[in-house]
TIMI-365584 format. One record per residue: residue number from 1; x, y, z of N, C-alpha, C in turn. Coordinates in steps of 0.02 Angstrom, whole numbers, plus 50000, padded with zeros to 5 digits. Example, Ala and Ser with C-alpha at 12.3 -4.5 7.8 and 13.67 -1.06 7.14 Angstrom:
2
<1,<50660,49716,50390>,<50615,49775,50390>,<50660,49835,50390>>,
<2,<50642,49888,50354>,<50684,49947,50357>,<50645,50002,50394>>,
//
This chain:
212
<1,<50046,49943,50015>,<50013,50017,50018>,<50019,50076,50004>>,
<2,<50091,50074,50041>,<50159,50122,50042>,<50166,50122,50001>>,
<3,<50194,50062,49930>,<50199,50075,49870>,<50193,50091,49836>>,
<4,<50120,50054,49815>,<50055,50119,49782>,<50075,50185,49808>>,
<5,<50058,50209,49863>,<50059,50301,49865>,<50115,50337,49850>>,
<6,<50148,50289,49843>,<50237,50327,49815>,<50261,50314,49756>>,
<7,<50224,50270,49721>,<50240,50248,49657>,<50186,50303,49620>>,
<8,<50108,50333,49662>,<50082,50387,49632>,<50084,50457,49655>>,
<9,<50122,50451,49701>,<50157,50539,49730>,<50185,50576,49648>>,
<10,<50230,50480,49664>,<50284,50544,49605>,<50260,50504,49518>>,
<11,<50200,50512,49492>,<50189,50510,49455>,<50158,50547,49439>>,
<12,<50120,50606,49496>,<50079,50633,49498>,<50127,50689,49485>>,
<13,<50205,50699,49493>,<50271,50780,49526>,<50276,50760,49444>>,
<14,<50301,50699,49430>,<50300,50697,49350>,<50263,50720,49308>>,
<15,<50192,50731,49297>,<50132,50754,49262>,<50170,50812,49287>>,
<16,<50181,50841,49347>,<50176,50905,49370>,<50228,50925,49320>>,
<17,<50298,50913,49308>,<50339,50962,49289>,<50355,50916,49235>>,
<18,<50306,50914,49180>,<50298,50893,49105>,<50225,50959,49091>>,
<19,<50171,50924,49118>,<50151,51015,49095>,<50199,51089,49113>>,
<20,<50221,51111,49197>,<50266,51129,49191>,<50306,51142,49143>>,
<21,<50343,51123,49101>,<50379,51094,49043>,<50331,51160,48959>>,
<22,<50282,51098,48976>,<50217,51126,48915>,<50231,51230,48950>>,
<23,<50198,51221,48973>,<50192,51316,48994>,<50252,51345,49024>>,
<24,<50312,51311,48978>,<50360,51346,49010>,<50358,51425,48970>>,
<25,<50387,51492,49032>,<50395,51549,48992>,<50351,51574,48986>>,
<26,<50263,51517,49034>,<50213,51592,49000>,<50192,51598,49092>>,
<27,<50238,51574,49139>,<50224,51584,49203>,<50220,51619,49241>>,
<28,<50193,51698,49259>,<50241,51777,49271>,<50283,51735,49377>>,
<29,<50247,51719,49412>,<50291,51667,49454>,<50252,51635,49474>>,
<30,<50308,51652,49541>,<50286,51552,49606>,<50293,51556,49641>>,
<31,<50234,51536,49690>,<50215,51525,49769>,<50219,51470,49791>>,
<32,<50247,51459,49838>,<50302,51396,49885>,<50234,51399,49948>>,
<33,<50184,51319,49938>,<50179,51341,50015>,<50216,51283,50048>>,
<34,<50199,51273,50102>,<50215,51209,50108>,<50250,51161,50178>>,
<35,<50302,51121,50177>,<50326,51078,50273>,<50374,51058,50216>>,
<36,<50454,51024,50250>,<50503,51032,50248>,<50499,50997,50148>>,
<37,<50468,50978,50155>,<50493,50918,50057>,<50499,50994,50013>>,
<38,<50462,51059,50016>,<50478,51116,49980>,<50523,51201,50003>>,
<39,<50553,51159,50110>,<50584,51199,50132>,<50627,51215,50091>>,
<40,<50649,51308,50085>,<50726,51296,50036>,<50767,51343,50088>>,
<41,<50730,51352,50180>,<50787,51369,50178>,<50739,51429,50273>>,
<42,<50674,51442,50238>,<50640,51469,50288>,<50664,51465,50387>>,
<43,<50669,51400,50390>,<50711,51403,50447>,<50770,51360,50465>>,
<44,<50778,51410,50442>,<50853,51427,50459>,<50863,51509,50475>>,
<45,<50793,51534,50501>,<50786,51618,50512>,<50752,51618,50597>>,
<46,<50724,51559,50587>,<50685,51498,50669>,<50747,51477,50706>>,
<47,<50693,51530,50764>,<50731,51496,50836>,<50692,51421,50842>>,
<48,<50713,51346,50812>,<50680,51320,50814>,<50746,51272,50783>>,
<49,<50731,51193,50807>,<50753,51132,50815>,<50767,51113,50715>>,
<50,<50700,51111,50718>,<50698,51088,50654>,<50724,51119,50590>>,
<51,<50774,51093,50574>,<50815,51166,50544>,<50872,51091,50490>>,
<52,<50903,51115,50406>,<50943,51060,50411>,<50992,51122,50391>>,
<53,<51010,51161,50420>,<51082,51202,50377>,<51166,51135,50419>>,
<54,<51159,51092,50416>,<51236,51062,50402>,<51231,50996,50356>>,
<55,<51305,50987,50335>,<51303,50940,50292>,<51282,50856,50322>>,
<56,<51251,50802,50268>,<51247,50809,50240>,<51200,50820,50180>>,
<57,<51182,50870,50239>,<51091,50928,50170>,<51137,50973,50109>>,
<58,<51105,50969,50068>,<51176,51023,50003>,<51212,50996,49977>>,
<59,<51260,50956,50031>,<51300,50884,49969>,<51310,50890,49892>>,
<60,<51238,50884,49863>,<51245,50894,49778>,<51199,50930,49765>>,
<61,<51177,51007,49797>,<51197,51062,49788>,<51217,51128,49737>>,
<62,<51218,51159,49702>,<51260,51193,49679>,<51318,51243,49733>>,
<63,<51367,51228,49741>,<51413,51244,49783>,<51456,51213,49839>>,
<64,<51416,51158,49846>,<51413,51085,49872>,<51384,51122,49960>>,
<65,<51347,51142,49990>,<51348,51185,50045>,<51260,51189,50080>>,
<66,<51231,51182,50123>,<51177,51137,50154>,<51140,51210,50147>>,
<67,<51102,51237,50110>,<51069,51319,50118>,<51011,51261,50137>>,
<68,<50976,51236,50222>,<50930,51240,50232>,<50864,51183,50220>>,
<69,<50884,51160,50125>,<50819,51141,50140>,<50871,51055,50147>>,
<70,<50810,51030,50175>,<50798,50965,50216>,<50810,50919,50130>>,
<71,<50897,50917,50099>,<50882,50847,50031>,<50953,50877,50039>>,
<72,<50974,50801,49969>,<51061,50828,49971>,<51062,50869,49933>>,
<73,<50991,50919,49909>,<51026,50941,49831>,<50944,50977,49814>>,
<74,<50940,50988,49751>,<50859,51022,49777>,<50832,50985,49773>>,
<75,<50732,51027,49789>,<50677,50999,49819>,<50640,51027,49747>>,
<76,<50572,50983,49768>,<50548,50983,49685>,<50507,51063,49679>>,
<77,<50538,51087,49744>,<50491,51158,49747>,<50538,51185,49660>>,
<78,<50609,51141,49695>,<50670,51203,49631>,<50684,51190,49563>>,
<79,<50643,51131,49551>,<50635,51085,49482>,<50580,51112,49465>>,
<80,<50520,51122,49498>,<50455,51162,49497>,<50479,51205,49446>>,
<81,<50512,51247,49458>,<50554,51335,49463>,<50588,51352,49386>>,
<82,<50623,51276,49389>,<50685,51258,49352>,<50631,51257,49245>>,
<83,<50593,51200,49309>,<50514,51185,49217>,<50502,51254,49224>>,
<84,<50494,51296,49232>,<50426,51311,49229>,<50514,51420,49190>>,
<85,<50541,51410,49210>,<50593,51427,49180>,<50599,51522,49195>>,
<86,<50591,51491,49266>,<50605,51525,49328>,<50658,51540,49371>>,
<87,<50664,51573,49375>,<50763,51576,49436>,<50730,51528,49508>>,
<88,<50778,51500,49527>,<50775,51477,49603>,<50733,51524,49644>>,
<89,<50662,51510,49699>,<50699,51530,49749>,<50727,51535,49806>>,
<90,<50750,51611,49835>,<50779,51602,49886>,<50776,51625,49942>>,
<91,<50769,51626,50007>,<50740,51611,50084>,<50767,51690,50086>>,
<92,<50836,51733,50024>,<50875,51761,50087>,<50812,51818,50081>>,
<93,<50843,51886,50137>,<50760,51958,50094>,<50793,52013,50049>>,
<94,<50822,51983,50029>,<50857,52011,49968>,<50845,51965,49872>>,
<95,<50799,51928,49898>,<50790,51894,49854>,<50722,51954,49784>>,
<96,<50720,51943,49758>,<50699,51966,49693>,<50611,51948,49694>>,
<97,<50572,51955,49705>,<50504,51950,49761>,<50471,51956,49696>>,
<98,<50488,51982,49621>,<50461,51981,49544>,<50451,51887,49542>>,
<99,<50522,51838,49558>,<50476,51782,49521>,<50461,51744,49558>>,
<100,<50426,51775,49607>,<50394,51727,49644>,<50429,51717,49767>>,
<101,<50387,51685,49758>,<50412,51667,49833>,<50411,51587,49868>>,
<102,<50427,51598,49924>,<50441,51521,49957>,<50418,51524,50026>>,
<103,<50352,51533,50022>,<50343,51526,50105>,<50343,51441,50169>>,
<104,<50357,51416,50102>,<50352,51332,50151>,<50406,51355,50196>>,
<105,<50381,51283,50238>,<50435,51288,50316>,<50423,51219,50339>>,
<106,<50523,51201,50357>,<50521,51113,50349>,<50459,51100,50438>>,
<107,<50435,51074,50449>,<50395,51043,50510>,<50312,51060,50501>>,
<108,<50289,51072,50489>,<50223,51145,50462>,<50166,51076,50431>>,
<109,<50106,51068,50464>,<50068,51009,50468>,<50001,51050,50452>>,
<110,<49947,51020,50387>,<49897,51036,50422>,<49837,51066,50474>>,
<111,<49864,51050,50536>,<49884,51076,50595>,<49877,51142,50597>>,
<112,<49880,51157,50632>,<49933,51221,50658>,<49940,51205,50745>>,
<113,<49942,51156,50733>,<49969,51111,50819>,<50035,51086,50825>>,
<114,<50030,51076,50736>,<50081,51030,50723>,<50162,51085,50740>>,
<115,<50177,51030,50783>,<50279,51063,50824>,<50260,51147,50833>>,
<116,<50189,51181,50838>,<50175,51241,50867>,<50259,51246,50887>>,
<117,<50243,51336,50877>,<50308,51398,50911>,<50386,51363,50853>>,
<118,<50364,51304,50814>,<50430,51276,50794>,<50440,51285,50709>>,
<119,<50401,51293,50698>,<50391,51324,50600>,<50351,51357,50598>>,
<120,<50327,51376,50555>,<50295,51429,50516>,<50189,51376,50502>>,
<121,<50187,51389,50526>,<50117,51353,50512>,<50079,51412,50449>>,
<122,<50027,51308,50413>,<50004,51341,50344>,<49978,51414,50351>>,
<123,<49930,51398,50381>,<49864,51460,50411>,<49945,51549,50398>>,
<124,<49994,51510,50438>,<50036,51589,50453>,<50048,51588,50363>>,
<125,<50093,51574,50353>,<50111,51562,50281>,<50080,51602,50220>>,
<126,<49978,51596,50248>,<49908,51591,50193>,<49912,51682,50174>>,
<127,<49918,51673,50266>,<49934,51769,50283>,<49995,51808,50257>>,
<128,<50041,51776,50268>,<50111,51805,50227>,<50113,51859,50190>>,
<129,<50079,51828,50106>,<50069,51864,50006>,<50048,51920,50040>>,
<130,<49999,51945,50091>,<49981,52049,50089>,<50026,52070,50123>>,
<131,<50089,52065,50143>,<50122,52070,50187>,<50191,52097,50100>>,
<132,<50198,52063,50064>,<50230,52082,49963>,<50211,52166,49949>>,
<133,<50283,52209,49925>,<50244,52243,49921>,<50192,52245,49848>>,
<134,<50154,52309,49832>,<50091,52305,49781>,<50143,52312,49722>>,
<135,<50201,52301,49704>,<50207,52339,49632>,<50235,52293,49602>>,
<136,<50277,52215,49648>,<50246,52171,49610>,<50194,52123,49623>>,
<137,<50151,52135,49639>,<50051,52104,49626>,<50059,52150,49575>>,
<138,<50095,52216,49520>,<50097,52232,49473>,<50100,52203,49424>>,
<139,<50182,52212,49399>,<50195,52139,49416>,<50185,52093,49363>>,
<140,<50160,52046,49419>,<50109,51980,49408>,<50080,52013,49367>>,
<141,<50039,52029,49396>,<49985,52048,49341>,<50016,52055,49265>>,
<142,<50033,52133,49275>,<50064,52139,49192>,<50075,52091,49144>>,
<143,<50103,52056,49179>,<50175,51970,49149>,<50090,51918,49103>>,
<144,<50049,51903,49149>,<49967,51858,49140>,<49953,51923,49074>>,
<145,<49963,51992,49075>,<49891,51995,49038>,<49926,52025,48999>>,
<146,<50015,52033,48960>,<50023,52023,48908>,<49982,51968,48853>>,
<147,<50054,51970,48758>,<49992,51954,48726>,<49998,51873,48707>>,
<148,<50030,51846,48756>,<50042,51755,48754>,<49969,51734,48790>>,
<149,<49930,51646,48771>,<49918,51658,48822>,<49927,51601,48877>>,
<150,<49920,51654,48915>,<49953,51623,48991>,<49902,51612,49078>>,
<151,<49910,51573,49079>,<49893,51558,49144>,<49841,51625,49199>>,
<152,<49788,51648,49226>,<49767,51674,49262>,<49813,51676,49346>>,
<153,<49830,51760,49349>,<49875,51779,49415>,<49851,51794,49448>>,
<154,<49813,51779,49528>,<49769,51825,49567>,<49832,51839,49606>>,
<155,<49823,51915,49663>,<49865,51912,49695>,<49798,51920,49782>>,
<156,<49823,51895,49804>,<49811,51891,49872>,<49824,51936,49962>>,
<157,<49850,52013,49891>,<49843,52030,49948>,<49775,52071,49977>>,
<158,<49750,52129,50009>,<49681,52130,50029>,<49663,52198,49989>>,
<159,<49728,52222,49921>,<49701,52263,49889>,<49760,52240,49792>>,
<160,<49685,52268,49749>,<49749,52276,49699>,<49788,52351,49664>>,
<161,<49839,52342,49641>,<49885,52376,49618>,<49832,52405,49568>>,
<162,<49839,52474,49533>,<49830,52520,49488>,<49852,52443,49435>>,
<163,<49821,52456,49367>,<49837,52431,49312>,<49901,52437,49277>>,
<164,<49919,52445,49284>,<49963,52455,49195>,<49954,52451,49112>>,
<165,<49993,52482,49090>,<49971,52507,49026>,<49937,52442,48980>>,
<166,<50011,52403,49010>,<49995,52302,48986>,<49922,52275,48975>>,
<167,<49895,52319,49044>,<49815,52241,49070>,<49760,52322,49015>>,
<168,<49709,52282,49005>,<49643,52333,49028>,<49589,52295,49069>>,
<169,<49546,52334,49071>,<49493,52322,49101>,<49428,52274,49099>>,
<170,<49446,52263,49174>,<49373,52202,49169>,<49294,52242,49201>>,
<171,<49296,52275,49191>,<49246,52322,49211>,<49217,52386,49145>>,
<172,<49163,52360,49136>,<49136,52399,49115>,<49137,52475,49088>>,
<173,<49135,52530,49094>,<49154,52605,49100>,<49069,52643,49110>>,
<174,<49088,52666,49158>,<49031,52696,49185>,<48989,52742,49129>>,
<175,<48936,52745,49108>,<48910,52817,49052>,<48941,52882,49084>>,
<176,<48933,52916,49036>,<48990,53000,49046>,<48888,53025,49041>>,
<177,<48865,53039,49144>,<48829,53071,49134>,<48776,53129,49112>>,
<178,<48719,53145,49080>,<48694,53206,49069>,<48717,53288,49088>>,
<179,<48741,53303,49035>,<48725,53381,49053>,<48684,53416,49066>>,
<180,<48700,53441,49149>,<48618,53489,49191>,<48600,53535,49152>>,
<181,<48575,53544,49127>,<48478,53556,49077>,<48457,53659,49100>>,
<182,<48519,53686,49055>,<48515,53774,49076>,<48439,53779,49071>>,
<183,<48473,53835,49144>,<48419,53890,49179>,<48381,53925,49151>>,
<184,<48309,53905,49173>,<48258,53932,49119>,<48282,54018,49160>>,
<185,<48270,54019,49225>,<48290,54086,49272>,<48364,54157,49213>>,
<186,<48364,54197,49225>,<48423,54224,49212>,<48461,54245,49245>>,
<187,<48459,54193,49313>,<48514,54222,49377>,<48562,54098,49405>>,
<188,<48595,54131,49404>,<48641,54079,49398>,<48618,54051,49495>>,
<189,<48571,54081,49505>,<48536,54048,49555>,<48540,53998,49574>>,
<190,<48553,53946,49613>,<48523,53870,49664>,<48484,53873,49708>>,
<191,<48421,53829,49717>,<48395,53778,49769>,<48427,53715,49785>>,
<192,<48375,53722,49836>,<48360,53645,49819>,<48299,53612,49864>>,
<193,<48271,53574,49843>,<48216,53559,49855>,<48207,53491,49888>>,
<194,<48179,53464,49947>,<48198,53411,49982>,<48181,53369,49942>>,
<195,<48156,53309,49925>,<48094,53256,49865>,<48074,53229,49893>>,
<196,<48042,53223,49904>,<47965,53182,49930>,<48000,53098,49952>>,
<197,<47983,53097,50022>,<47982,53035,50062>,<47919,53020,50065>>,
<198,<47927,52917,50113>,<47866,52927,50103>,<47849,52965,50195>>,
<199,<47790,52954,50223>,<47778,52988,50263>,<47804,52953,50329>>,
<200,<47821,52876,50320>,<47855,52841,50371>,<47913,52869,50380>>,
<201,<47943,52911,50311>,<48038,52924,50328>,<48041,52958,50377>>,
<202,<48099,52962,50408>,<48141,53032,50442>,<48151,53052,50404>>,
<203,<48138,53130,50445>,<48152,53197,50392>,<48250,53175,50373>>,
<204,<48284,53132,50420>,<48363,53145,50439>,<48403,53099,50387>>,
<205,<48332,53079,50365>,<48335,53026,50291>,<48310,53034,50210>>,
<206,<48293,53111,50215>,<48280,53168,50162>,<48321,53160,50117>>,
<207,<48321,53161,50025>,<48407,53172,49983>,<48373,53231,49964>>,
<208,<48402,53297,49988>,<48411,53310,49942>,<48383,53333,49847>>,
<209,<48370,53373,49808>,<48424,53383,49759>,<48401,53461,49734>>,
<210,<48460,53426,49708>,<48469,53511,49693>,<48434,53520,49585>>,
<211,<48433,53584,49603>,<48394,53602,49513>,<48402,53680,49515>>,
<212,<48409,53712,49441>,<48408,53792,49437>,<48374,53793,49434>>,
//
C-alpha cells in the first residue's frame, strides 16, 4: 500500500513537471506553501531545532553547501521553478520577489498545532503574501495580461494595484452623465428642494435634490 502511494505521488510530480515544461515562459511567478519537502531555508531564520543547515544536506546542491533544504540537493519546488523558466526561489531577505516567493517551513502540518512555535504554520504562510509590495503584484498581473496566452495570476493581498499600460480593465465603464439642463431664469442662483419621501421616513433620511 505504501509503495502504491509513493508511486502515485511520483507520478503526479512527473506529470506536474511535464505540464510545467509545456507552459514554460508563460508563468509570471511561483508561490510555494508547504513543509520540509519544499522548504528552501526559511527555518534557518527561526529559533527552532527543525533545521537542515548542516551537512550532509546540500552535498549535491550547487556549491555543495547546506542551504536549509531538507535534501542533498534541489527539492521539488526548485525543479518545478526550473521547468517553468523561473529563477530558483531563495529565502534571502534580498530576494527578487518578482519571480515569486517560497513560504514553506519544515515541520508545518495541516493542523496549526503541529510543531507549534517551531515552524511557520500553514495559516501563517497563507497570511504572509499580503506583506509583499504592491508593485510586485502589478508586475505579476502585467506579465499575465501580456499578449501570449497565460494562466490567470491572482494577487492574495488586501487590494489590487492600479493596472499598468499592459493591462485592460475588466469592468464596463460608467456612462457619462448628461449635462445639467440650462437654467430658465436669468440668474445663476441654485436652490435645493427635498425629494418626496414616504410619511414613515424620517426627515434625516430625506435626500436633497438640487435644481436650477
